[in-house]
C-alpha positions in Angstrom: -108.8 11.2 6.7 -110.7 10.3 9.8 -114.4 11.2 9.4 -114.3 13.1 12.7 -111.6 15.4 11.4 -114.2 17.2 9.3 -115.8 18.4 12.5 -112.7 20.2 13.5 -112.5 23.8 12.5 -109.9 24.7 9.9 -109.5 28.3 11.1 -106.7 27.5 13.7 -104.5 26.1 10.9 -105.5 28.5 8.1 -106.0 31.7 10.1 -108.5 32.9 7.5 -111.1 34.4 9.9 -113.2 31.2 9.4 -113.9 31.6 5.7 -112.8 28.1 4.8 -115.0 26.7 7.6 -118.0 28.7 6.4 -117.4 27.7 2.8 -117.1 24.0 3.7 -120.3 24.0 5.8 -122.2 26.1 3.2 -121.2 23.8 0.4 -122.3 20.7 2.4 -125.7 22.4 3.2 -126.4 23.7 -0.3 -127.6 20.5 -1.9 -130.1 20.0 1.0 -132.2 22.6 -0.7 -133.4 19.8 -2.9 -135.7 17.1 -1.5 -133.5 14.2 -2.4 -130.6 15.4 -0.2 -130.3 16.0 3.6 -127.9 18.3 5.4 -125.2 16.5 7.3 -125.6 17.0 11.0 -122.2 18.7 11.3 -123.4 21.3 8.7 -126.8 22.0 10.0 -127.9 25.4 11.4 -125.6 28.4 11.3 -122.6 26.6 12.4 -119.3 28.2 11.5 -120.9 31.4 10.3 -118.6 34.4 9.8 -118.9 37.3 12.3 -118.7 39.8 9.5 -120.0 39.5 5.9 -117.5 38.4 3.2 -118.1 39.1 -0.4 -116.6 37.3 -3.4 -116.3 40.7 -5.1 -114.8 44.0 -4.3 -116.8 46.5 -6.3 -119.9 48.0 -4.7 -122.2 47.1 -7.7 -121.1 43.5 -7.7 -121.6 43.2 -3.9 -125.2 44.4 -4.4 -125.7 41.7 -6.9 -124.2 39.1 -4.6 -126.5 40.2 -1.8 -129.5 39.4 -4.0 -128.4 36.1 -5.6 -126.2 34.4 -3.0 -127.7 31.0 -2.1 -129.4 30.8 1.3 -126.9 28.2 2.6 -124.2 30.8 2.1 -126.1 33.9 3.2 -126.9 32.5 6.6 -123.2 32.1 7.2 -122.4 35.7 6.1 -120.9 34.5 2.8 -122.0 36.3 -0.4 -121.2 34.5 -3.6 -122.8 34.3 -7.0 -125.8 32.1 -7.6 -123.7 29.8 -9.8 -120.8 29.6 -7.4 -121.1 25.8 -7.2 -122.0 25.2 -10.8 -119.8 23.3 -13.1 -119.2 23.8 -16.8 
């Protein structure tokens, strides 16, 4: 893969209303919350944010939890996921 390909939006191919783009950028920006990491230039700011909020849950109660615990890198892009969305077992 050409490194410049990561800058190209995925939405035209996936037609997912930009969710994959928002997840990709949020996932790249998330580690930058720690001092030893920096956000890649292509993932800085609110780039590729969703126009409407997207929740990783359908129930109202779970959505309220996601509003509170979603990491900032995801919230700024209108993605609401669990606090441990990027954790591994």
